[in-house]
Every structure is written in C-alpha cells, then in structure tokens.
MARVEXKOL-909797 format. One record per residue: residue number from 1; x, y, z of N, C-alpha, C in turn. Coordinates in pm, whole numbers, padded with zeros to 5 digits. Example, Ala and Ser with C-alpha at 12.3 -4.5 7.8 and 13.67 -1.06 7.14 Angstrom:
R;vexpa;n.u;n.v;n.w;ca.u;ca.v;ca.w;c.u;c.v;c.w
R;1;01319;-00569;00780;01230;-00450;00780;01320;-00330;00780
R;2;01285;-00225;00708;01367;-00106;00714;01290;00003;00787
END
This chain:
R;vexpa;n.u;n.v;n.w;ca.u;ca.v;ca.w;c.u;c.v;c.w
R;1;-03032;00217;-04652;-03091;00100;-04576;-02944;00043;-04554
R;2;-02842;00049;-04630;-02686;-00055;-04570;-02638;00034;-04476
R;3;-02624;00151;-04544;-02590;00313;-04500;-02635;00273;-04318
R;4;-02715;00292;-04304;-02818;00262;-04154;-02751;00149;-04078
R;5;-02754;00073;-04132;-02718;-00099;-04091;-02555;-00081;-04049
R;6;-02476;00011;-04173;-02345;00026;-04111;-02322;00170;-03967
R;7;-02391;00228;-03994;-02381;00322;-03882;-02473;00268;-03752
R;8;-02533;00153;-03754;-02574;00132;-03628;-02465;00035;-03610
R;9;-02467;-00004;-03662;-02273;-00146;-03640;-02191;-00068;-03549
R;10;-02200;00072;-03646;-02043;00121;-03549;-02065;00200;-03452
R;11;-02184;00232;-03447;-02198;00299;-03280;-02249;00161;-03246
R;12;-02285;00066;-03261;-02259;-00015;-03158;-02171;-00103;-03098
R;13;-02053;-00113;-03158;-01891;-00128;-03175;-01897;-00022;-03093
R;14;-01858;00081;-03128;-01821;00170;-03033;-01886;00225;-02903
R;15;-01960;00175;-02846;-02071;00167;-02731;-01964;00063;-02667
R;16;-01966;-00080;-02711;-01918;-00175;-02680;-01710;-00142;-02663
R;17;-01664;-00064;-02693;-01504;-00058;-02742;-01541;00064;-02583
R;18;-01626;00170;-02543;-01630;00249;-02465;-01642;00169;-02302
R;19;-01745;00054;-02289;-01764;00019;-02200;-01620;-00087;-02171
R;20;-01548;-00136;-02259;-01460;-00225;-02232;-01329;-00164;-02163
R;21;-01350;-00032;-02237;-01202;00048;-02183;-01261;00103;-02044
R;22;-01323;00098;-01984;-01332;00175;-01865;-01270;00084;-01738
R;23;-01241;00167;-01655;-01140;00095;-01570;-01216;00054;-01454
R;24;-01161;-00099;-01393;-01251;-00164;-01313;-01278;-00049;-01145
R;25;-01129;00012;-01126;-01124;00097;-01032;-01041;00220;-01047
R;26;-01055;00350;-00953;-00950;00438;-00965;-00833;00444;-00837
R;27;-00723;00520;-00849;-00662;00465;-00758;-00587;00604;-00705
R;28;-00593;00672;-00590;-00509;00793;-00563;-00375;00755;-00512
R;29;-00289;00732;-00562;-00137;00753;-00552;-00079;00851;-00479
R;30;-00024;00906;-00328;-00014;00967;-00281;00117;00978;-00256
R;31;00242;01084;-00240;00392;01060;-00245;00390;01219;-00170
R;32;00332;01293;-00119;00349;01374;-00033;00473;01372;00057
R;33;00579;01425;00066;00659;01432;00182;00698;01526;00279
R;34;00681;01521;00438;00747;01634;00478;00848;01608;00576
R;35;00937;01487;00524;01054;01444;00643;01159;01384;00498
R;36;01206;01295;00532;01258;01231;00429;01194;01193;00300
R;37;01308;01212;00209;01221;01168;00063;01295;01072;00014
R;38;01241;00957;-00031;01300;00818;-00063;01322;00851;-00233
R;39;01429;00801;-00271;01445;00825;-00430;01353;00692;-00515
R;40;01359;00612;-00383;01262;00470;-00470;01117;00526;-00501
R;41;01055;00636;-00450;00924;00650;-00488;00880;00679;-00661
R;42;01022;00720;-00766;00968;00738;-00880;00936;00588;-00932
R;43;01045;00519;-00890;01026;00385;-00893;00897;00279;-00884
R;44;00854;00350;-00716;00713;00311;-00713;00598;00379;-00785
R;45;00602;00477;-00863;00520;00545;-00894;00515;00454;-01057
R;46;00625;00449;-01100;00633;00374;-01248;00555;00239;-01196
R;47;00628;00171;-01112;00536;00023;-01075;00403;00033;-01096
R;48;00355;00132;-01042;00179;00108;-00983;00130;00123;-01108
R;49;00193;00250;-01202;00139;00310;-01306;00113;00176;-01392
R;50;00236;00092;-01395;00245;-00063;-01488;00132;-00147;-01413
R;51;00108;-00149;-01325;00009;-00250;-01236;-00156;-00206;-01312
R;52;-00097;-00035;-01312;-00250;00008;-01355;-00321;-00057;-01486
R;53;-00191;-00054;-01574;-00229;-00106;-01653;-00270;-00249;-01708
R;54;-00168;-00303;-01622;-00198;-00478;-01648;-00301;-00529;-01578
R;55;-00378;-00436;-01470;-00515;-00469;-01425;-00649;-00415;-01364
R;56;-00606;-00309;-01509;-00713;-00209;-01573;-00781;-00142;-01425
R;57;-00661;-00070;-01363;-00714;00013;-01250;-00660;00206;-01311
R;58;-00726;00294;-01278;-00689;00342;-01253;-00620;00402;-01219
R;59;-00481;00503;-01205;-00387;00583;-01159;-00340;00704;-01117
R;60;-00379;00799;-01047;-00393;00912;-01034;-00281;00996;-00894
R;61;-00183;00995;-00951;-00049;01017;-00892;-00102;01137;-00874
R;62;-00071;01213;-00734;-00042;01354;-00665;00041;01368;-00567
R;63;00083;01500;-00503;00174;01506;-00431;00131;01668;-00337
R;64;00009;01705;-00372;-00091;01790;-00328;-00131;01755;-00233
R;65;-00157;01831;-00077;-00241;01752;-00016;-00408;01830;-00030
R;66;-00419;01908;-00133;-00556;01984;-00187;-00609;01842;-00238
R;67;-00609;01770;-00272;-00681;01665;-00334;-00790;01562;-00215
R;68;-00716;01625;-00079;-00809;01534;00022;-00972;01628;00051
R;69;-01033;01622;-00046;-01160;01660;-00021;-01300;01564;-00006
R;70;-01386;01553;00010;-01496;01473;00018;-01515;01494;-00096
R;71;-01532;01547;-00192;-01595;01561;-00361;-01520;01481;-00432
R;72;-01366;01538;-00427;-01248;01445;-00504;-01267;01323;-00506
R;73;-01266;01310;-00323;-01203;01105;-00260;-01310;01059;-00342
R;74;-01455;01082;-00378;-01551;01039;-00362;-01546;00909;-00508
R;75;-01432;00939;-00607;-01409;00908;-00724;-01347;00814;-00713
R;76;-01293;00762;-00601;-01149;00692;-00607;-01198;00565;-00509
R;77;-01119;00472;-00479;-01199;00284;-00406;-01051;00299;-00323
R;78;-00948;00370;-00339;-00836;00283;-00260;-00690;00433;-00271
R;79;-00663;00470;-00136;-00579;00542;-00162;-00465;00464;-00073
R;80;-00329;00483;-00196;-00240;00459;-00149;-00073;00562;-00104
R;81;-00022;00540;-00026;00054;00597;00073;00160;00540;-00025
R;82;00253;00630;-00113;00395;00528;-00093;00512;00615;-00045
R;83;00577;00603;00011;00685;00656;00102;00689;00807;00150
R;84;00565;00863;00178;00507;00935;00239;00594;00968;00378
R;85;00595;01101;00439;00648;01081;00574;00605;01246;00622
R;86;00629;01205;00750;00597;01355;00838;00423;01390;00828
R;87;00380;01499;00859;00225;01554;00886;00222;01578;00754
R;88;00117;01554;00686;00084;01584;00548;-00030;01635;00519
R;89;-00123;01612;00578;-00270;01649;00620;-00306;01764;00715
R;90;-00365;01825;00695;-00455;01901;00786;-00552;01855;00812
R;91;-00624;01897;00944;-00752;01872;01014;-00884;01813;00915
R;92;-00891;01912;00839;-01011;01869;00747;-00982;01765;00664
R;93;-00850;01786;00558;-00830;01699;00476;-00803;01507;00601
R;94;-00753;01531;00689;-00790;01406;00796;-00915;01343;00775
R;95;-00999;01446;00807;-01132;01406;00790;-01182;01313;00699
R;96;-01160;01405;00559;-01191;01347;00496;-01150;01211;00414
R;97;-01054;01228;00440;-00965;01019;00471;-01068;00930;00504
R;98;-01095;01031;00615;-01166;00903;00763;-01287;00868;00699
R;99;-01368;00953;00665;-01518;00943;00575;-01466;00847;00497
R;100;-01338;00879;00398;-01306;00765;00269;-01361;00651;00341
R;101;-01259;00625;00444;-01230;00458;00445;-01365;00431;00538
R;102;-01444;00522;00563;-01620;00494;00716;-01699;00484;00549
R;103;-01689;00483;00448;-01759;00494;00351;-01730;00315;00270
R;104;-01648;00254;00286;-01659;00105;00257;-01538;00092;00163
R;105;-01462;00176;00184;-01368;00155;00101;-01173;00155;00128
R;106;-01078;00150;00107;-00975;00088;00098;-00838;00223;00164
R;107;-00695;00136;00169;-00554;00230;00209;-00453;00150;00193
R;108;-00351;00137;00130;-00246;00080;00114;-00128;00136;00166
R;109;-00077;00131;00251;00050;00190;00249;00205;00104;00257
R;110;00269;00168;00179;00416;00150;00172;00507;00171;00193
R;111;00619;00103;00280;00730;00151;00345;00708;00283;00463
R;112;00748;00391;00416;00808;00477;00522;00634;00575;00575
R;113;00460;00493;00476;00367;00536;00497;00385;00520;00709
R;114;00456;00417;00796;00488;00393;00899;00524;00494;00961
R;115;00607;00651;00858;00661;00762;00903;00593;00871;00859
R;116;00457;00870;00893;00354;00937;00896;00284;01027;00952
R;117;00252;01076;01016;00157;01148;01103;00129;01057;01228
R;118;00215;01066;01290;00218;00989;01390;00111;01073;01530
R;119;00058;01248;01486;00014;01274;01590;-00147;01237;01522
R;120;-00198;01161;01438;-00332;01155;01405;-00337;00960;01476
R;121;-00374;01001;01549;-00452;00836;01618;-00549;00775;01522
R;122;-00649;00836;01475;-00674;00758;01358;-00617;00624;01322
R;123;-00517;00704;01245;-00445;00698;01135;-00331;00574;01189
R;124;-00306;00603;01297;-00178;00538;01353;-00291;00390;01382
R;125;-00397;00379;01409;-00458;00290;01418;-00461;00156;01294
R;126;-00529;00313;01219;-00547;00210;01051;-00416;00180;00973
R;127;-00341;00233;01030;-00228;00192;01011;-00111;00005;01081
R;128;-00199;00064;01168;-00104;-00072;01270;-00016;-00097;01305
R;129;00088;-00010;01332;00191;-00006;01401;00273;00139;01277
R;130;00356;00244;01411;00437;00261;01358;00554;00297;01346
R;131;00658;00381;01299;00787;00300;01304;00866;00367;01410
R;132;00968;00331;01397;01070;00323;01554;01164;00397;01470
R;133;01306;00271;01458;01421;00319;01397;01439;00215;01278
R;134;01545;00199;01213;01624;00116;01154;01773;00094;01141
R;135;01782;-00018;01143;01955;-00015;01134;01997;00007;00944
R;136;02105;00005;00933;02150;00012;00784;02126;-00113;00680
R;137;02101;-00068;00594;02065;-00158;00431;02097;-00275;00461
R;138;02050;-00392;00475;02124;-00542;00484;02043;-00634;00423
R;139;02078;-00769;00408;02048;-00848;00300;01975;-00956;00483
R;140;01905;-01002;00435;01849;-01087;00556;01730;-01180;00486
R;141;01682;-01228;00587;01534;-01396;00465;01395;-01310;00544
R;142;01320;-01330;00438;01210;-01289;00496;01095;-01420;00474
R;143;01036;-01437;00602;00909;-01525;00598;00814;-01519;00615
R;144;00744;-01617;00509;00560;-01570;00479;00481;-01630;00596
R;145;00402;-01572;00663;00366;-01675;00797;00226;-01713;00747
R;146;00177;-01631;00656;00032;-01663;00610;-00001;-01632;00420
R;147;-00097;-01708;00381;-00094;-01695;00268;-00215;-01691;00228
R;148;-00313;-01663;00279;-00431;-01669;00273;-00484;-01501;00268
R;149;-00413;-01425;00112;-00438;-01333;00132;-00349;-01309;-00050
R;150;-00506;-01217;-00095;-00439;-01188;-00290;-00289;-01148;-00297
R;151;-00254;-01173;-00440;-00138;-01171;-00437;-00036;-01242;-00374
R;152;-00034;-01349;-00259;00046;-01398;-00145;00074;-01547;-00275
R;153;-00017;-01573;-00369;00036;-01746;-00453;00163;-01749;-00486
R;154;00240;-01612;-00553;00408;-01620;-00600;00468;-01662;-00493
R;155;00479;-01555;-00326;00566;-01586;-00223;00574;-01696;-00171
R;156;00728;-01691;-00180;00791;-01844;-00134;00792;-01853;-00006
R;157;00828;-01950;00116;00809;-01955;00224;00890;-01877;00276
R;158;01018;-01869;00236;01125;-01743;00230;01185;-01765;00163
R;159;01311;-01641;00162;01354;-01580;00066;01442;-01428;00077
R;160;01565;-01448;00036;01640;-01324;00081;01625;-01278;00005
R;161;01661;-01089;00113;01609;-00985;00047;01699;-00888;00093
R;162;01705;-00770;00018;01798;-00647;00050;01678;-00498;00079
R;163;01714;-00456;00193;01598;-00356;00236;01631;-00286;00335
R;164;01564;-00182;00412;01604;-00102;00521;01466;-00175;00630
R;165;01549;-00226;00735;01479;-00320;00811;01395;-00206;00903
R;166;01279;-00180;00914;01207;-00093;00944;01189;-00143;01121
R;167;01206;-00116;01226;01200;-00182;01384;01059;-00096;01385
R;168;00955;-00126;01453;00786;-00082;01498;00774;-00053;01613
R;169;00696;00015;01624;00636;00022;01796;00557;-00032;01817
R;170;00505;-00031;01938;00404;-00150;01967;00259;-00127;01890
R;171;00155;-00282;01889;00038;-00241;01793;-00086;-00118;01826
R;172;-00055;-00051;01752;-00204;00006;01745;-00334;-00024;01739
R;173;-00344;-00136;01734;-00485;-00223;01653;-00440;-00368;01669
R;174;-00557;-00415;01762;-00518;-00563;01792;-00597;-00683;01715
R;175;-00608;-00625;01554;-00661;-00714;01456;-00621;-00731;01397
R;176;-00465;-00697;01367;-00376;-00709;01246;-00368;-00844;01222
R;177;-00326;-00935;01102;-00327;-00992;00995;-00207;-01002;00972
R;178;-00084;-01073;00990;00025;-01059;00950;00035;-01163;00831
R;179;00149;-01105;00742;00159;-01208;00627;00311;-01222;00601
R;180;00440;-01154;00629;00530;-01146;00612;00628;-01102;00731
R;181;00736;-01147;00773;00795;-01149;00893;01014;-01146;00849
R;182;01019;-01040;00888;01202;-01068;00875;01270;-01127;00990
R;183;01325;-01237;00955;01466;-01349;01051;01514;-01238;01096
R;184;01538;-01170;01225;01637;-01085;01314;01743;-01194;01282
R;185;01767;-01363;01317;01919;-01444;01322;01992;-01402;01193
R;186;01923;-01342;01125;02016;-01340;00933;02080;-01180;00935
R;187;02007;-01082;01017;02057;-00951;00962;02121;-00883;01113
R;188;02190;-00783;01134;02219;-00679;01278;02118;-00620;01314
R;189;02010;-00627;01383;01883;-00505;01390;01934;-00416;01486
R;190;02098;-00384;01524;02116;-00328;01656;02139;-00166;01602
R;191;02101;-00071;01640;02100;00006;01620;02114;00137;01710
R;192;02151;00265;01708;02164;00378;01803;02158;00498;01740
R;193;02015;00609;01765;02028;00729;01686;02021;00831;01829
R;194;02102;00872;01862;02115;00961;01996;02048;00839;02135
R;195;01937;00919;02170;01815;00867;02252;01739;00752;02214
R;196;01723;00724;02046;01649;00620;02005;01718;00514;01991
R;197;01696;00397;02070;01775;00264;02054;01669;00176;02018
R;198;01791;00080;01878;01713;-00013;01866;01767;-00157;01867
R;199;01642;-00213;01917;01796;-00356;01927;01711;-00491;01873
R;200;01621;-00472;01792;01540;-00535;01728;01388;-00567;01789
R;201;01319;-00671;01738;01166;-00637;01744;01174;-00830;01802
R;202;01266;-00891;01757;01280;-01053;01846;01260;-01137;01780
R;203;01252;-01247;01801;01156;-01361;01686;01034;-01310;01635
R;204;00962;-01226;01639;00865;-01222;01550;00903;-01024;01513
R;205;00932;-01008;01401;00921;-00894;01307;00833;-00884;01218
R;206;00743;-00823;01209;00648;-00823;01108;00711;-00748;01013
R;207;00677;-00766;00882;00715;-00660;00800;00597;-00682;00655
R;208;00467;-00704;00698;00335;-00690;00634;00215;-00735;00706
R;209;00108;-00669;00699;-00011;-00702;00712;-00116;-00631;00651
R;210;-00259;-00704;00716;-00358;-00585;00644;-00463;-00641;00796
R;211;-00587;-00549;00794;-00687;-00573;00814;-00820;-00509;00838
R;212;-00919;-00527;00863;-01028;-00426;00828;-01020;-00329;00911
R;213;-01048;-00210;00921;-01080;-00089;00969;-01198;00019;00976
R;214;-01232;00035;01079;-01345;00160;01049;-01441;00159;00919
R;215;-01499;00042;00889;-01561;00032;00771;-01508;00019;00618
R;216;-01395;00058;00643;-01288;-00021;00492;-01193;-00138;00544
R;217;-01081;-00101;00452;-00996;-00213;00458;-00869;-00138;00445
R;218;-00736;-00210;00508;-00624;-00108;00480;-00489;-00260;00513
R;219;-00405;-00212;00396;-00283;-00317;00417;-00162;-00198;00421
R;220;-00051;-00251;00492;00094;-00244;00499;00222;-00310;00460
R;221;00301;-00287;00415;00430;-00316;00347;00515;-00247;00392
R;222;00611;-00321;00466;00745;-00222;00528;00821;-00269;00428
R;223;00847;-00301;00298;00922;-00309;00227;00954;-00181;00090
R;224;01015;-00160;-00003;01031;-00046;-00061;01091;00088;-00037
R;225;01250;00010;00032;01306;00157;00034;01424;00139;-00119
R;226;01382;00063;-00077;01512;00054;-00179;01463;-00002;-00389
R;227;01531;00142;-00459;01453;00142;-00549;01384;00018;-00642
R;228;01523;-00103;-00660;01468;-00209;-00751;01354;-00291;-00687
R;229;01334;-00287;-00587;01218;-00359;-00514;01087;-00334;-00586
R;230;01080;-00191;-00692;00978;-00180;-00770;00989;-00262;-00897
R;231;01101;-00366;-00906;01105;-00427;-01049;01100;-00601;-01051
R;232;01066;-00627;-00860;01063;-00741;-00799;00904;-00802;-00844
R;233;00922;-00880;-00939;00785;-00958;-00940;00687;-01009;-00855
R;234;00755;-01074;-00748;00672;-01144;-00674;00596;-01022;-00551
R;235;00712;-00892;-00541;00687;-00794;-00434;00561;-00722;-00544
R;236;00561;-00732;-00668;00437;-00651;-00751;00336;-00725;-00738
R;237;00328;-00864;-00723;00242;-00998;-00740;00151;-00916;-00599
R;238;00257;-00862;-00481;00177;-00891;-00377;00107;-00776;-00335
R;239;00147;-00633;-00402;00091;-00497;-00404;-00017;-00437;-00538
R;240;-00019;-00571;-00623;-00146;-00572;-00719;-00261;-00610;-00588
R;241;-00213;-00776;-00524;-00325;-00825;-00468;-00382;-00695;-00336
R;242;-00298;-00628;-00274;-00342;-00575;-00214;-00414;-00469;-00273
R;243;-00393;-00369;-00342;-00462;-00301;-00416;-00574;-00353;-00488
R;244;-00619;-00429;-00486;-00744;-00481;-00571;-00858;-00565;-00418
R;245;-00758;-00651;-00339;-00842;-00652;-00218;-00897;-00466;-00107
R;246;-00789;-00407;-00111;-00817;-00267;-00081;-00989;-00213;-00165
R;247;-00982;-00253;-00269;-01064;-00168;-00354;-01195;-00230;-00362
R;248;-01179;-00391;-00297;-01314;-00435;-00383;-01327;-00540;-00233
R;249;-01238;-00546;-00157;-01216;-00669;-00060;-01243;-00816;-00058
R;250;-01233;-00832;-00200;-01248;-00943;-00293;-01085;-01050;-00267
R;251;-01114;-01124;-00328;-00951;-01244;-00266;-00906;-01328;-00231
R;252;-01005;-01328;-00132;-00955;-01412;-00003;-00995;-01554;-00040
R;253;-00970;-01659;00008;-00994;-01809;-00011;-01020;-01843;00065
R;254;-01076;-01796;00208;-01122;-01789;00350;-01120;-01702;00414
R;255;-01221;-01637;00502;-01243;-01556;00596;-01113;-01551;00688
R;256;-01084;-01421;00737;-00950;-01434;00790;-01020;-01409;00949
END
C-alpha cells in the first residue's frame, strides 16, 4: 500500500513539474539577411533567448526561410525580425506569414526589419514605415511620447542614446501609435548617398511604434544597430513588453 501511495505521489509531482515547465508561448526569431549583415544580431539573439528564460517563453532561432509555411508557423505566437535585410521570403512564404498575422498573432521588428521586403506591400503596411537613409552613428537624446504600453514603465522621459539613427519614408499605415522619438536638435541628421539625401525628419522623428494590423499586432523599434544595445536593461524591458503584447495582446493599461 505504501508503495502504491509513493508511486501515485511521484506521478502527481511529475505531472505538476511538466505543467509548470511548459512555456507561455513560442517565438520564431528570424535573422536572415539578403543585404547588410549587422554584427549586433549575435548579441540580439543572446538577449532574446535570455528574455525567453526570464519570462518563460520559448525562442526558436532560424535563418532559413523554409520555416515559413502554415504548418510550422502554427506553433508560434510571435515572429521577430531581428536585423533582417533585403528580400528574404518568396511568394508562398509571404502568404504563410500573412495568414499567421490574420489568425490573431503578432510581429516584432527590430532596427533593419525596416530595411526588409520593400516590394511586399502587405509587409510595408504592417511595419508602418520603411527605411530611407541614416547618418553616421551618433549620441543623441531619446524622448518618450507615450508610456501606455507594456515594457515602457522603466523608460525615462528622456535619455542619451548612441545608435544608427534611421530616417524613415512616409507612413504606410495611418494608425501607428508612437512610443519613442529622437530629438534631431541633439545630433546631425544630414547625410547623402548619391541621389539619396537625408535632411532629417524634423520635429517629429519616430523611433518606436505599434499598431493592430490585419487581425493581429505589430511592433517596431529602430534601436538595435549597436551591439551593446542588447545589454541595456531599459531597452530589454521595452523588448520584453513588445514580445508579450505581440503574443497575447495584453499589458495595456488603457485602450489605445
């Protein structure tokens, strides 16, 4: 009898352990490049894996676009484009990703996700703005314009930051909710690459935003060129909040 009770107890605790060990959700971390390759990808992968350990979600890092099919994507709640560049998905793979978002799931884009898939209109509308040009890496001042988003709790009203300041093309969606801007009075935005000229974006130069999109959710941050970005606690809080919101739609203090 004692052996039976012991066996039942062991089985019970094994079931409890298995249940508590299950992740909240799974994330596809995608880093394929068909253009410039950021060295900060490596730090970004390590940082997001650590966020997964800390916040109990599974991270599957992939660089092959073959993972973009309906059967495989079904197991994920979020797709993260970490410093992707260029044309990285074919037509069928793009359709699989569109279906993924339309099923109510989420997307997180980091830095050169805005330098990706220019010829895919659905993607450009999801991202909200595409990359135009950037000046040299400089220190500047970030400004917080909205704190009503998960992970923004530890972000100060302003702070100095060193990064590659993307200038963006016009809005591709008119419902973007902006979170962070960079003050152009604190750095020199002027740059010229042949016929491509950047004079800055003026008084409102956005660097992070989000919106509901086509049945799902999308977040983007322009930060992330410099490898040490991915060891900054405030930035990691922003990223953790964005991943959580993209996966679940939760964390907003009030409706946007």
